[in-house]
C-alpha positions as a LaTeX table, in Angstrom:
\begin{tabular}{lrrr}
\hline
Residue & $x$ (\AA) & $y$ (\AA) & $z$ (\AA) \\
\hline
Met1 & $-109.58$ & 4.91 & $-80.57$ \\
Thr2 & $-109.13$ & 1.50 & $-79.00$ \\
Pro3 & $-105.44$ & 0.71 & $-78.53$ \\
Pro4 & $-104.19$ & $-2.43$ & $-80.24$ \\
Ala5 & $-104.03$ & $-5.51$ & $-78.07$ \\
Ala6 & $-100.65$ & $-6.75$ & $-76.96$ \\
Ala7 & $-99.86$ & $-9.67$ & $-79.20$ \\
Asn8 & $-99.78$ & $-13.23$ & $-77.90$ \\
Ala9 & $-96.92$ & $-15.29$ & $-79.23$ \\
Ala10 & $-97.89$ & $-16.56$ & $-82.67$ \\
Arg11 & $-97.71$ & $-20.31$ & $-83.13$ \\
Pro12 & $-96.81$ & $-22.16$ & $-86.31$ \\
Trp13 & $-99.82$ & $-23.20$ & $-88.34$ \\
Gln14 & $-100.03$ & $-26.83$ & $-89.35$ \\
Pro15 & $-103.05$ & $-27.72$ & $-91.51$ \\
Gly16 & $-105.48$ & $-30.23$ & $-90.04$ \\
Ile17 & $-105.90$ & $-33.65$ & $-91.61$ \\
Ala18 & $-109.02$ & $-32.58$ & $-93.54$ \\
Ile19 & $-107.15$ & $-29.64$ & $-95.07$ \\
Arg20 & $-104.16$ & $-31.77$ & $-96.06$ \\
Leu21 & $-106.38$ & $-34.39$ & $-97.66$ \\
Ser22 & $-108.37$ & $-31.68$ & $-99.45$ \\
Val23 & $-105.20$ & $-30.16$ & $-100.93$ \\
Val24 & $-104.06$ & $-33.56$ & $-102.21$ \\
Phe25 & $-107.55$ & $-34.17$ & $-103.62$ \\
His26 & $-107.53$ & $-30.81$ & $-105.44$ \\
Ile27 & $-104.13$ & $-31.54$ & $-106.99$ \\
Ala28 & $-105.35$ & $-34.96$ & $-108.13$ \\
Cys29 & $-108.48$ & $-33.43$ & $-109.66$ \\
Leu30 & $-106.51$ & $-30.79$ & $-111.55$ \\
Ala31 & $-104.15$ & $-33.46$ & $-112.84$ \\
Ala32 & $-107.14$ & $-35.51$ & $-113.98$ \\
Val33 & $-108.52$ & $-32.56$ & $-115.97$ \\
Val34 & $-105.15$ & $-32.01$ & $-117.64$ \\
Val35 & $-104.89$ & $-35.67$ & $-118.62$ \\
Arg36 & $-108.58$ & $-36.17$ & $-119.45$ \\
Pro37 & $-110.23$ & $-32.79$ & $-120.21$ \\
Gln38 & $-113.52$ & $-34.56$ & $-120.99$ \\
Trp39 & $-113.78$ & $-35.42$ & $-117.29$ \\
Trp40 & $-114.26$ & $-31.77$ & $-116.32$ \\
Ala41 & $-117.92$ & $-32.23$ & $-115.26$ \\
Trp42 & $-117.04$ & $-35.11$ & $-112.95$ \\
Val43 & $-114.11$ & $-33.17$ & $-111.52$ \\
Leu44 & $-116.31$ & $-30.13$ & $-110.89$ \\
Ala45 & $-118.82$ & $-32.33$ & $-109.07$ \\
Ala46 & $-115.98$ & $-33.78$ & $-107.00$ \\
Phe47 & $-114.81$ & $-30.26$ & $-106.07$ \\
Val48 & $-118.32$ & $-29.41$ & $-104.88$ \\
Val49 & $-118.59$ & $-32.60$ & $-102.82$ \\
Asn50 & $-115.21$ & $-31.90$ & $-101.25$ \\
His51 & $-116.29$ & $-28.43$ & $-100.11$ \\
Val52 & $-119.61$ & $-29.73$ & $-98.81$ \\
Ile53 & $-117.70$ & $-32.26$ & $-96.70$ \\
Leu54 & $-115.42$ & $-29.52$ & $-95.34$ \\
Gly55 & $-118.50$ & $-27.47$ & $-94.49$ \\
Leu56 & $-120.09$ & $-30.37$ & $-92.63$ \\
Ile57 & $-116.87$ & $-30.97$ & $-90.69$ \\
Gly58 & $-116.87$ & $-27.30$ & $-89.69$ \\
Met59 & $-120.38$ & $-27.66$ & $-88.26$ \\
Trp60 & $-119.21$ & $-30.44$ & $-85.92$ \\
Pro61 & $-117.91$ & $-28.45$ & $-82.92$ \\
Lys62 & $-115.83$ & $-31.26$ & $-81.43$ \\
Ser63 & $-114.02$ & $-32.08$ & $-84.66$ \\
Arg64 & $-110.23$ & $-31.81$ & $-84.78$ \\
Met65 & $-110.03$ & $-32.40$ & $-88.53$ \\
Leu66 & $-109.68$ & $-28.69$ & $-89.37$ \\
Gly67 & $-107.06$ & $-28.01$ & $-86.69$ \\
Pro68 & $-106.33$ & $-28.32$ & $-82.96$ \\
Asn69 & $-109.39$ & $-28.21$ & $-80.72$ \\
Met70 & $-109.19$ & $-28.27$ & $-76.92$ \\
Leu71 & $-112.06$ & $-30.45$ & $-75.66$ \\
Arg72 & $-110.70$ & $-31.13$ & $-72.18$ \\
Leu73 & $-108.22$ & $-29.64$ & $-69.77$ \\
Pro74 & $-104.61$ & $-30.86$ & $-69.76$ \\
Glu75 & $-103.84$ & $-34.08$ & $-67.91$ \\
Ala76 & $-102.05$ & $-32.18$ & $-65.15$ \\
Ala77 & $-105.25$ & $-30.22$ & $-64.42$ \\
Ala78 & $-107.32$ & $-33.42$ & $-64.45$ \\
Arg79 & $-104.92$ & $-35.01$ & $-61.95$ \\
Arg80 & $-105.49$ & $-32.00$ & $-59.70$ \\
Gly81 & $-109.23$ & $-32.65$ & $-59.87$ \\
Glu82 & $-109.96$ & $-29.48$ & $-61.85$ \\
Ile83 & $-112.79$ & $-28.74$ & $-64.26$ \\
Ala84 & $-113.51$ & $-25.56$ & $-66.24$ \\
Leu85 & $-116.80$ & $-23.70$ & $-66.18$ \\
Thr86 & $-117.12$ & $-21.49$ & $-69.24$ \\
Phe87 & $-119.80$ & $-18.92$ & $-70.05$ \\
Asp88 & $-120.50$ & $-17.66$ & $-73.58$ \\
Asp89 & $-122.17$ & $-14.58$ & $-75.09$ \\
Gly90 & $-121.70$ & $-12.01$ & $-72.30$ \\
Pro91 & $-121.12$ & $-9.73$ & $-70.68$ \\
Asp92 & $-124.66$ & $-8.89$ & $-69.55$ \\
Pro93 & $-124.93$ & $-6.05$ & $-67.00$ \\
Glu94 & $-127.44$ & $-8.02$ & $-64.89$ \\
Ile95 & $-126.94$ & $-11.73$ & $-65.52$ \\
Thr96 & $-123.14$ & $-11.77$ & $-65.53$ \\
Leu97 & $-123.00$ & $-10.04$ & $-62.15$ \\
Gln98 & $-125.43$ & $-12.58$ & $-60.69$ \\
Val99 & $-123.33$ & $-15.40$ & $-62.10$ \\
Leu100 & $-120.27$ & $-13.86$ & $-60.45$ \\
Asp101 & $-122.07$ & $-13.75$ & $-57.10$ \\
Leu102 & $-122.96$ & $-17.44$ & $-57.37$ \\
Leu103 & $-119.38$ & $-18.35$ & $-58.25$ \\
Asp104 & $-118.14$ & $-16.37$ & $-55.26$ \\
Arg105 & $-120.58$ & $-18.19$ & $-52.98$ \\
Tyr106 & $-119.06$ & $-21.52$ & $-53.95$ \\
Gln107 & $-115.47$ & $-20.24$ & $-54.27$ \\
Ala108 & $-115.39$ & $-21.28$ & $-57.92$ \\
Lys109 & $-113.45$ & $-19.69$ & $-60.77$ \\
Ala110 & $-114.51$ & $-19.65$ & $-64.41$ \\
Ser111 & $-113.78$ & $-18.28$ & $-67.88$ \\
Phe112 & $-116.11$ & $-15.92$ & $-69.72$ \\
Phe113 & $-116.05$ & $-15.97$ & $-73.53$ \\
Cys114 & $-117.18$ & $-12.44$ & $-74.28$ \\
Ile115 & $-118.44$ & $-10.73$ & $-77.42$ \\
Gly116 & $-116.28$ & $-7.73$ & $-78.30$ \\
Arg117 & $-119.09$ & $-5.24$ & $-78.92$ \\
Lys118 & $-120.66$ & $-6.14$ & $-75.57$ \\
Val119 & $-117.31$ & $-5.67$ & $-73.87$ \\
Thr120 & $-117.13$ & $-2.15$ & $-75.32$ \\
Ala121 & $-120.68$ & $-1.47$ & $-74.11$ \\
His122 & $-120.08$ & $-2.84$ & $-70.59$ \\
Pro123 & $-116.37$ & $-2.51$ & $-69.74$ \\
Asp124 & $-117.14$ & $-2.18$ & $-66.03$ \\
Val125 & $-118.71$ & $-5.66$ & $-66.00$ \\
Val126 & $-115.67$ & $-7.12$ & $-67.75$ \\
Arg127 & $-113.33$ & $-5.49$ & $-65.26$ \\
Glu128 & $-115.44$ & $-6.97$ & $-62.45$ \\
Ile129 & $-115.02$ & $-10.44$ & $-63.93$ \\
Val130 & $-111.26$ & $-10.02$ & $-63.79$ \\
Arg131 & $-111.30$ & $-8.39$ & $-60.35$ \\
Arg132 & $-113.02$ & $-11.46$ & $-58.93$ \\
Gly133 & $-110.32$ & $-13.77$ & $-60.29$ \\
His134 & $-111.90$ & $-15.11$ & $-63.47$ \\
Ser135 & $-110.60$ & $-14.91$ & $-67.04$ \\
Val136 & $-112.09$ & $-13.14$ & $-70.06$ \\
Glu137 & $-111.66$ & $-14.89$ & $-73.39$ \\
Asn138 & $-112.50$ & $-14.18$ & $-77.04$ \\
His139 & $-115.89$ & $-15.09$ & $-78.56$ \\
Ser140 & $-115.62$ & $-12.84$ & $-81.66$ \\
Gln141 & $-116.58$ & $-9.20$ & $-82.11$ \\
Arg142 & $-120.22$ & $-9.53$ & $-83.17$ \\
His143 & $-121.16$ & $-13.23$ & $-82.80$ \\
Ser144 & $-122.38$ & $-13.20$ & $-86.38$ \\
Gly145 & $-124.59$ & $-16.03$ & $-87.60$ \\
Leu146 & $-122.49$ & $-15.95$ & $-90.78$ \\
Phe147 & $-119.19$ & $-16.44$ & $-88.93$ \\
Gly148 & $-118.64$ & $-19.86$ & $-90.50$ \\
Phe149 & $-118.72$ & $-18.30$ & $-93.98$ \\
Phe150 & $-116.12$ & $-15.58$ & $-93.34$ \\
Gly151 & $-112.86$ & $-15.58$ & $-95.29$ \\
Leu152 & $-109.40$ & $-14.86$ & $-93.92$ \\
Arg153 & $-109.87$ & $-11.10$ & $-93.84$ \\
Gly154 & $-113.29$ & $-11.28$ & $-92.19$ \\
Leu155 & $-112.14$ & $-13.76$ & $-89.55$ \\
Arg156 & $-109.02$ & $-11.76$ & $-88.78$ \\
Gly157 & $-111.06$ & $-8.59$ & $-88.38$ \\
Glu158 & $-113.68$ & $-10.21$ & $-86.13$ \\
Ile159 & $-111.22$ & $-11.92$ & $-83.83$ \\
Ala160 & $-108.65$ & $-9.11$ & $-83.66$ \\
Ala161 & $-111.37$ & $-6.54$ & $-82.92$ \\
Ala162 & $-112.55$ & $-8.61$ & $-79.96$ \\
Gln163 & $-108.94$ & $-9.03$ & $-78.78$ \\
Asn164 & $-108.53$ & $-5.26$ & $-78.85$ \\
Ala165 & $-111.82$ & $-4.61$ & $-77.05$ \\
Ile166 & $-111.04$ & $-7.06$ & $-74.27$ \\
Ala167 & $-107.44$ & $-5.87$ & $-73.88$ \\
Ala168 & $-108.65$ & $-2.27$ & $-73.69$ \\
Ala169 & $-111.10$ & $-3.16$ & $-70.91$ \\
Thr170 & $-108.89$ & $-5.52$ & $-68.89$ \\
Gly171 & $-105.32$ & $-4.60$ & $-69.83$ \\
Arg172 & $-104.65$ & $-8.12$ & $-71.08$ \\
Pro173 & $-105.58$ & $-9.88$ & $-74.34$ \\
Pro174 & $-107.34$ & $-13.27$ & $-74.19$ \\
Ala175 & $-105.42$ & $-16.51$ & $-74.63$ \\
Phe176 & $-108.38$ & $-18.63$ & $-75.80$ \\
Phe177 & $-110.89$ & $-18.39$ & $-78.64$ \\
Arg178 & $-114.25$ & $-20.10$ & $-79.06$ \\
Ser179 & $-116.17$ & $-19.51$ & $-82.28$ \\
Pro180 & $-119.87$ & $-18.58$ & $-82.30$ \\
Met181 & $-121.93$ & $-21.78$ & $-81.96$ \\
Gly182 & $-118.69$ & $-23.76$ & $-82.26$ \\
Ile183 & $-118.74$ & $-23.44$ & $-86.07$ \\
Arg184 & $-115.46$ & $-23.09$ & $-87.92$ \\
Asn185 & $-114.12$ & $-23.22$ & $-91.46$ \\
Pro186 & $-110.70$ & $-24.00$ & $-93.01$ \\
Phe187 & $-109.59$ & $-20.35$ & $-92.76$ \\
Leu188 & $-110.03$ & $-20.08$ & $-88.99$ \\
Asp189 & $-107.03$ & $-21.99$ & $-87.70$ \\
Pro190 & $-104.33$ & $-19.99$ & $-89.53$ \\
Val191 & $-105.91$ & $-16.78$ & $-88.18$ \\
Ile192 & $-105.95$ & $-17.84$ & $-84.55$ \\
Ala193 & $-102.47$ & $-19.37$ & $-84.91$ \\
Arg194 & $-101.14$ & $-15.99$ & $-86.05$ \\
Leu195 & $-102.89$ & $-14.30$ & $-83.11$ \\
Gly196 & $-101.44$ & $-16.86$ & $-80.70$ \\
Leu197 & $-104.85$ & $-18.06$ & $-79.53$ \\
Ile198 & $-105.82$ & $-21.55$ & $-78.37$ \\
Tyr199 & $-109.00$ & $-22.88$ & $-79.95$ \\
Ile200 & $-111.36$ & $-24.51$ & $-77.44$ \\
Thr201 & $-114.86$ & $-25.94$ & $-77.51$ \\
Trp202 & $-116.18$ & $-28.12$ & $-74.66$ \\
Thr203 & $-116.53$ & $-31.58$ & $-73.18$ \\
Arg204 & $-120.26$ & $-31.14$ & $-72.64$ \\
Arg205 & $-122.79$ & $-28.36$ & $-72.98$ \\
Gly206 & $-126.10$ & $-27.70$ & $-71.24$ \\
Phe207 & $-128.03$ & $-26.27$ & $-74.21$ \\
Asp208 & $-129.30$ & $-23.70$ & $-71.72$ \\
Thr209 & $-130.23$ & $-21.22$ & $-74.47$ \\
Val210 & $-132.73$ & $-23.62$ & $-76.06$ \\
Ser211 & $-133.98$ & $-25.84$ & $-73.22$ \\
Arg212 & $-136.82$ & $-24.71$ & $-70.97$ \\
Asn213 & $-136.13$ & $-27.48$ & $-68.47$ \\
Pro214 & $-133.41$ & $-26.55$ & $-65.94$ \\
Gln215 & $-133.17$ & $-30.14$ & $-64.74$ \\
Ala216 & $-132.47$ & $-31.35$ & $-68.28$ \\
Val217 & $-129.71$ & $-28.72$ & $-68.61$ \\
Leu218 & $-128.21$ & $-29.85$ & $-65.29$ \\
Asp219 & $-128.37$ & $-33.51$ & $-66.28$ \\
Arg220 & $-126.50$ & $-32.84$ & $-69.53$ \\
Leu221 & $-123.71$ & $-31.10$ & $-67.61$ \\
Thr222 & $-123.37$ & $-33.56$ & $-64.74$ \\
Arg223 & $-123.93$ & $-36.92$ & $-66.44$ \\
Gly224 & $-120.50$ & $-38.52$ & $-66.36$ \\
Leu225 & $-118.89$ & $-35.39$ & $-64.90$ \\
Ala226 & $-115.17$ & $-35.98$ & $-64.43$ \\
Ala227 & $-111.94$ & $-34.16$ & $-63.72$ \\
Gly228 & $-110.66$ & $-32.34$ & $-66.80$ \\
Asp229 & $-114.10$ & $-31.57$ & $-68.22$ \\
Val230 & $-114.88$ & $-28.24$ & $-69.90$ \\
Leu231 & $-118.52$ & $-27.24$ & $-69.36$ \\
Leu232 & $-120.47$ & $-24.69$ & $-71.39$ \\
Leu233 & $-123.24$ & $-22.35$ & $-70.20$ \\
His234 & $-124.34$ & $-18.84$ & $-71.28$ \\
Asp235 & $-124.54$ & $-15.65$ & $-69.22$ \\
Arg236 & $-127.25$ & $-14.03$ & $-71.31$ \\
Arg237 & $-131.01$ & $-14.02$ & $-71.59$ \\
Ala238 & $-132.63$ & $-16.81$ & $-73.60$ \\
Gly239 & $-136.28$ & $-15.77$ & $-73.64$ \\
Ala240 & $-137.15$ & $-17.17$ & $-70.20$ \\
Ala241 & $-138.33$ & $-14.98$ & $-67.33$ \\
Lys242 & $-135.36$ & $-16.22$ & $-65.32$ \\
Pro243 & $-132.25$ & $-17.12$ & $-67.35$ \\
Pro244 & $-131.65$ & $-20.88$ & $-67.11$ \\
Val245 & $-128.04$ & $-20.34$ & $-66.04$ \\
Leu246 & $-129.20$ & $-18.73$ & $-62.79$ \\
Glu247 & $-131.45$ & $-21.71$ & $-62.03$ \\
Val248 & $-128.91$ & $-24.35$ & $-62.99$ \\
Leu249 & $-125.65$ & $-22.92$ & $-61.66$ \\
Pro250 & $-126.23$ & $-23.38$ & $-57.88$ \\
Ala251 & $-127.07$ & $-27.07$ & $-58.30$ \\
Leu252 & $-124.19$ & $-27.52$ & $-60.75$ \\
Leu253 & $-121.70$ & $-25.98$ & $-58.33$ \\
Gln254 & $-123.03$ & $-28.23$ & $-55.56$ \\
Asn255 & $-122.55$ & $-31.27$ & $-57.80$ \\
Ile256 & $-119.01$ & $-30.21$ & $-58.63$ \\
Ala257 & $-118.15$ & $-29.82$ & $-54.94$ \\
Ala258 & $-119.82$ & $-33.13$ & $-54.02$ \\
Ala259 & $-117.71$ & $-34.90$ & $-56.65$ \\
Gly260 & $-114.55$ & $-33.51$ & $-55.04$ \\
Leu261 & $-113.78$ & $-31.37$ & $-58.09$ \\
Lys262 & $-112.61$ & $-27.78$ & $-58.30$ \\
Ser263 & $-113.75$ & $-25.24$ & $-60.90$ \\
Val264 & $-110.87$ & $-23.13$ & $-62.24$ \\
Ser265 & $-110.36$ & $-20.63$ & $-65.03$ \\
Leu266 & $-108.65$ & $-21.79$ & $-68.20$ \\
Pro267 & $-105.37$ & $-19.95$ & $-67.49$ \\
Met268 & $-105.31$ & $-21.55$ & $-64.02$ \\
Ala269 & $-105.76$ & $-25.00$ & $-65.60$ \\
Met270 & $-102.78$ & $-24.42$ & $-67.91$ \\
Arg271 & $-100.25$ & $-23.78$ & $-65.17$ \\
\hline
\end{tabular}
């Protein structure tokens, strides 16, 4: 049985602005029904519209309306000229190791947002990530396409299971969480707050899992590249003969060095 992960310090949960406004709106609607029962159809329609709006907000990865969302590194890291390379959806027994070799070649550090079930399947790869000085973070247990529809219990189970899997492989639980595809719902923030996790998305992403043009992926990541940026790539196969990340990463690392920037892991950036 996988031992439970050592707990990060829980942080107080403070509802995001969209949640606070939604609560006030619900109270107003209920009061309206009490005062004017004949308005029930309009109130019901308003409830539906409210939840549709919350759903749309949750599909906007860079939104902070549902809770804190780290889009860039802290100012202190930016002043040091640091950026963060992050890789989602691993570990992959072939691709991740090649990514590690490229990072070593350019003396760069990164953070890998790993899927719990893949960590359990390839613990040796995860340990190699840590051995080479990178960090392993939480990207859910299964990377379910229905993640955005999970309730409190489902979210807690998914995220805690991945925490346990990663802690069992590395000896240390992750400090950061990124949701599958960057989708979240109003139940997510109280769960990660209780687990002591920092929610993070990105400054810019390469769309390397959907683009067949490595140059287009590189351009998305380097256009306007600046200290403090958080960049997103994927260390998994995406249907191409050669995974785009392996074609893009050398040129990206060269661009980072030419700009006088330094790629660090997320824990390094927080010091």
